[in-house]
KENU-119820 format. One record per residue: residue number from 1; residue in one letter; x, y, z of N, C-alpha, C in turn. Coordinates in steps of 0.02 Angstrom, whole numbers. Each point is the difference from the previous one (the first is absolute). Layout:
<nodes>
NUM | a | X | Y | Z | X | Y | Z | X | Y | Z
...
</nodes>
This chain:
<nodes>
1 | m | 8296 | 14224 | -2679 | -64 | -5 | 34 | 10 | 25 | 72
2 | d | -42 | 46 | 20 | 6 | 26 | 68 | -37 | -44 | 51
3 | l | 9 | 15 | 63 | -29 | -40 | 54 | -76 | -6 | -6
4 | r | -32 | 55 | -17 | -74 | 0 | -5 | -23 | -48 | -54
5 | e | 33 | 2 | -58 | -19 | -44 | -55 | 13 | -73 | 18
6 | r | 57 | -13 | 32 | 16 | -68 | 21 | -50 | -27 | 51
7 | t | -20 | 42 | 47 | -49 | -20 | 51 | -67 | -16 | -32
8 | q | -21 | 42 | -48 | -63 | -13 | -35 | 3 | -65 | -39
9 | r | 56 | -13 | -31 | 9 | -62 | -38 | -4 | -62 | 45
10 | e | 23 | 7 | 62 | 0 | -55 | 47 | -66 | -5 | 37
11 | g | -51 | 33 | -24 | -65 | -4 | 32 | -9 | 48 | 57
12 | g | 40 | 53 | 2 | -7 | 51 | 52 | 34 | -17 | 66
13 | r | 33 | -57 | 2 | 33 | -20 | 63 | 74 | -11 | -13
14 | g | 40 | 21 | 46 | 72 | -10 | -6 | 20 | -67 | 31
15 | k | 65 | -13 | -3 | 27 | -62 | 27 | -15 | -9 | 74
16 | f | 5 | 55 | 37 | -12 | -4 | 72 | -72 | -22 | 14
17 | s | -48 | 31 | -33 | -70 | -18 | 11 | -14 | -72 | -22
18 | r | 27 | -19 | -57 | -11 | -69 | -23 | 31 | -50 | 48
19 | a | 59 | 16 | 26 | 33 | -45 | 48 | -42 | -7 | 63
20 | l | -26 | 56 | 26 | -42 | -3 | 60 | -63 | -41 | -12
21 | e | -31 | 11 | -57 | -62 | -37 | -16 | 14 | -75 | -5
22 | g | 56 | -17 | -31 | 18 | -71 | -8 | 14 | -33 | 67
23 | i | 36 | 35 | 43 | 16 | -27 | 66 | -64 | -8 | 41
24 | a | -42 | 52 | -1 | -63 | -2 | 39 | -44 | -58 | -23
25 | a | -8 | -7 | -65 | -42 | -55 | -26 | 31 | -68 | 15
26 | g | 65 | -5 | -8 | 35 | -64 | 11 | 0 | -23 | 72
27 | h | -9 | 46 | 47 | 0 | -17 | 71 | -69 | 5 | 32
28 | g | -51 | 11 | -40 | -68 | 0 | 25 | -18 | 58 | 45
29 | l | 28 | 59 | -14 | -17 | 58 | 40 | -70 | 25 | -18
30 | s | -37 | 19 | 51 | -66 | 31 | -13 | 11 | 68 | -31
31 | a | -53 | 32 | -24 | 5 | 66 | -30 | 28 | 50 | 51
32 | r | -22 | -3 | 62 | 24 | 47 | 51 | 73 | -14 | 17
33 | e | 17 | -64 | 5 | 70 | -18 | 14 | 45 | 23 | -58
34 | a | -25 | -4 | -61 | 39 | 23 | -57 | 13 | 76 | 4
35 | e | -50 | 37 | 23 | 10 | 72 | 11 | 54 | 13 | 52
36 | v | -5 | -37 | 55 | 50 | 8 | 53 | 69 | -21 | -25
37 | f | 3 | -53 | -38 | 62 | -23 | -29 | 33 | 54 | -43
38 | r | -40 | 34 | -40 | 26 | 54 | -43 | 32 | 54 | 43
39 | y | -34 | 21 | 53 | 28 | 51 | 45 | 64 | -25 | 34
40 | l | 0 | -62 | 22 | 60 | -28 | 32 | 58 | -2 | -49
41 | a | -14 | -19 | -62 | 53 | -4 | -51 | 28 | 69 | -16
42 | m | -39 | 52 | 12 | 23 | 68 | -10 | 34 | 28 | 62
43 | g | 6 | -42 | 52 | 36 | 21 | 61 | -44 | 35 | 51
44 | r | -65 | -2 | -8 | -45 | 34 | 46 | -12 | -43 | 62
45 | g | -14 | 33 | 56 | -12 | -33 | 63 | -74 | -3 | 18
46 | s | -14 | -29 | 57 | -69 | -11 | 22 | -38 | 65 | 11
47 | d | 33 | 52 | 25 | -34 | 64 | 9 | -26 | 27 | -66
48 | y | 42 | -1 | -50 | -18 | 25 | -66 | -56 | -43 | -30
49 | i | 8 | -66 | 5 | -49 | -46 | -28 | -68 | 10 | 33
50 | a | 0 | 6 | 66 | -63 | 10 | 36 | -35 | 64 | -23
51 | e | 39 | 53 | -9 | -29 | 63 | -22 | -28 | -5 | -70
52 | k | 39 | -27 | -46 | -22 | -5 | -70 | -60 | -45 | -9
53 | l | -2 | -55 | 37 | -55 | -48 | -8 | -58 | 15 | 48
54 | q | 9 | 51 | 41 | -51 | 21 | 49 | -22 | -58 | 44
55 | v | 51 | -32 | 29 | -11 | -54 | 48 | 42 | 15 | 62
56 | s | -12 | -36 | 53 | 39 | 11 | 61 | 72 | -26 | -11
57 | w | 44 | 24 | 42 | 69 | -22 | -2 | 4 | -76 | 11
58 | n | -40 | -26 | 46 | 0 | -72 | 14 | -22 | -40 | -61
59 | t | -50 | 26 | -37 | -23 | -34 | -60 | 56 | 0 | -53
60 | a | 34 | 56 | -7 | 56 | 4 | -47 | 54 | -50 | 18
61 | r | 15 | -6 | 64 | 50 | -48 | 23 | -23 | -72 | -13
62 | t | -63 | -13 | 10 | -26 | -68 | -14 | 7 | -17 | -73
63 | h | -18 | 47 | -44 | 8 | -11 | -72 | 74 | -11 | -17
64 | t | 43 | 40 | 30 | 72 | -6 | -12 | 24 | -70 | 21
65 | h | -21 | -22 | 58 | 19 | -66 | 24 | -24 | -54 | -49
66 | n | -62 | 5 | -23 | -27 | -49 | -47 | 39 | -1 | -65
67 | v | 19 | 58 | -24 | 40 | 4 | -62 | 67 | -35 | 11
68 | y | 33 | 14 | 55 | 65 | -31 | 15 | -7 | -76 | 2
69 | v | -52 | -24 | 33 | -10 | -73 | 6 | -11 | -31 | -69
70 | k | -45 | 30 | -39 | -15 | -29 | -66 | 59 | 3 | -47
71 | l | 42 | 51 | 6 | 59 | 5 | -43 | 59 | -40 | 26
72 | g | -5 | -22 | 63 | 55 | -38 | 30 | 61 | 41 | 15
73 | v | -11 | 64 | 16 | 56 | 44 | 18 | -5 | 19 | 73
74 | h | 56 | 22 | 28 | 2 | 16 | 71 | 20 | 72 | 14
75 | s | 16 | 37 | -52 | 21 | 69 | 9 | -18 | 42 | -61
76 | r | 1 | 65 | 9 | -13 | 45 | -56 | 53 | -10 | -54
77 | q | 62 | -11 | 21 | 54 | -9 | -49 | -12 | -62 | -42
78 | e | -22 | -55 | 30 | -15 | -60 | -38 | -56 | 12 | -50
79 | l | -51 | 39 | 20 | -55 | 16 | -44 | 26 | 41 | -59
80 | i | 41 | 50 | 13 | 27 | 42 | -53 | 45 | -41 | -46
81 | d | 40 | -45 | 28 | 42 | -44 | -41 | -42 | -44 | -46
82 | l | -56 | -25 | 25 | -46 | -40 | -40 | -26 | 40 | -59
83 | v | -20 | 61 | 14 | -25 | 44 | -54 | 55 | 16 | -50
84 | d | 59 | 18 | 25 | 56 | 16 | -44 | 16 | -57 | -48
85 | e | -1 | -61 | 26 | 14 | -58 | -40 | -53 | -8 | -54
86 | a | -63 | 10 | 17 | -54 | -7 | -49 | 3 | 55 | -53
87 | v | 21 | 60 | 19 | 6 | 55 | -48 | 55 | -15 | -51
88 | r | 54 | -31 | 23 | 57 | -14 | -45 | -15 | -55 | -50
89 | k | -50 | -41 | 11 | -16 | -56 | -45 | -32 | 24 | -64
</nodes>
């Protein structure tokens, strides 16, 4: 079975997406915070997030701060470690 068939069998989402959705739901992230969380988990910064979401840099930073607080992390590395752990489960 190739990757495309496996992804379709899993409902069109891979482990990474399912892990992000589970973490976001489990920590009460809003829809916008979940979007920001996805970008952060992919290693993107506030400049990129602001551009993609068409918001100001300050707004992107505020969303980033809120995500960190709700997830209980203090750094990008802690956030990535959280996601890595969820993907491995």
